N, C-alpha and C positions, 0 to 999 in steps of 0.2 A: 313221080309226082310232078305236076305241072307248075311252072313259074311264069310270072309276067314277062321276064326278060331272060335272055340266054346267059347272062353273067350274074353269078351269085357269089357274093363274098361273105355272106352271113347265112346261118340257118334261117330259112323263112318262117313266117308265122304259120305253123301247121298244127293239126290236132294230134291226138294220141294214136298210136299204132303205125306210125310212119318209120321206115328205115332211113337212117341218115348215112349217106355215103354208099359205097358199093361193096363193102367187105363185111361179111357176117355169115352166120349159119341160119338158114330158114328151113324148117321141115313142114311138109304138107301132110295133113291127116284127113281121111275121108270118114272116120268115125269120130264124131264130136257131139257134145251136148248142146242142144238148142239153147240159144240165149247168150252164147259167148259174145263178148264185146271187144271190139278193137281197142287196143291200148291198155287192156287189163291183163294181168297175169292169169295163166291157166294152169291146171294140174293135169298130170297123166295118171290114169287109173285103168289098169287092165286093157290097154290098147285104145282107150278112148280119151280124148282131150275134153276136160270138164271145167266147169266154173269153180272158182275157189269158193268154198261154202262152209268154212269153219272146221273142216275135218282136221283132226290132230295130225301133225307131221305129213302134210301132203308132199307128193313128188312134183316139184315145180317144172312144168314143161317149157315155159317161156312166156313171152308177150304175144298176144294175138295181133297179127298184122292186119291193117286196114285193107279191105277189098275195094279197089277203086270202082268196080262195077256194081257194088251193092246198091239196093234201093235206098233212096234218101229217107223215106219214111221209116225205115228200120233203125235209124239212129245208131248205126255201127254194130248192131247185133246180127248174129248169124242165125238163120232159120233153115231148117231142113227142107222146106218147100221151095226155097229159091237159091240154094247153093249146095254143092256136093263136096266141097273141100274147104278146110281152114288151114291157113299158113300161120306158123308160130315161130317167132324170132327167138333163137336160142343163144345167139352170140352176136355181138356187134353193137352199134349205136342205134337206139330206137327210142321213140317218144312214148311216154307213159302218162296215164292219169294219176294224180297224186291225191292223197287224203287232204281235204281242205283244212286250212288253218295252220299248216306246218311252216316252220322256218327251216329251210334246207340250205346247206352250203355245199359248194362244189367238192367232190371227192368223198362225201359222206357215204357210208355203206347203204345199200338198198335192202329193204325188207318188204315182204308182201303182207298187207293187212289181212289177218286171218283170225280175228277174235272169235274164239270158239263158243263164246257165251250166248250170243244172240245173233239173229239174222241182221245183216247190215248192208246198206248201199255201198259201203267202202270195201267190201270183200274184193280182193284182186287188185286193188289200187296199190301204188308204191308208197312207202313211208320210210322215214329215217329212224323210226323207233323200233327197237328190238322187242319191246313189250307194250301192251296197252292194258288199260283197266277193264275188267268185266263188271257186271252189274253189282257184284259184291265187293267191289274195290280191290280185287285181287289182280296181280300181274298175270297176264296171259301172253305167251310167246307168239310173236309173228313169225312167218316163215322167212328164213334167210335165203338170199340168192347171192351168187358170186358176181357182184357188180357194184357200181358206184354212180352217184348223181354227177352229171357232167355239165349241163347248162339248162337254165330256166327258159322256157319258151313263152309261157304266160303263167298266171297264178295257179292254174290247174294242170299244167302240162310241163314236164321236164324231159330232157334227153338224158337217158342213162346209158352206161356202157355195161353190157353183160359180157363176162369173161367166159 
């Protein structure tokens, strides 16, 4: 990622899907579901990286990494007509989009919003809630990941550490 100066003492104001530092595990996949978005969690299903979509007990692949050469009009989404590969951060420090309206504290555990009740724009975003309410006011489990919240970048973006 590019910065205005060569000396950086703080994490800059960046969006979601950015790797922070140079230590981590990133896997590349050429089989992916169109519409994946940088900075959101994805799931792994039969060799394909897919959108989180409310499926019960998804296998979390990691956070979709931003592609610096993607088209600006695509708003961070991956399309099969303009890319052949998706990178997914499995370990390390990475920025993620969070569910709006949360109060998050450093070192709280990270969950992936995966309310199985209805389609939602929050699927794949990070949350600090292990459960959320469905339309019948029942608790629905979110997907757990081995990680914690590290630092707020802005009200919609946090750095998390994936272990």
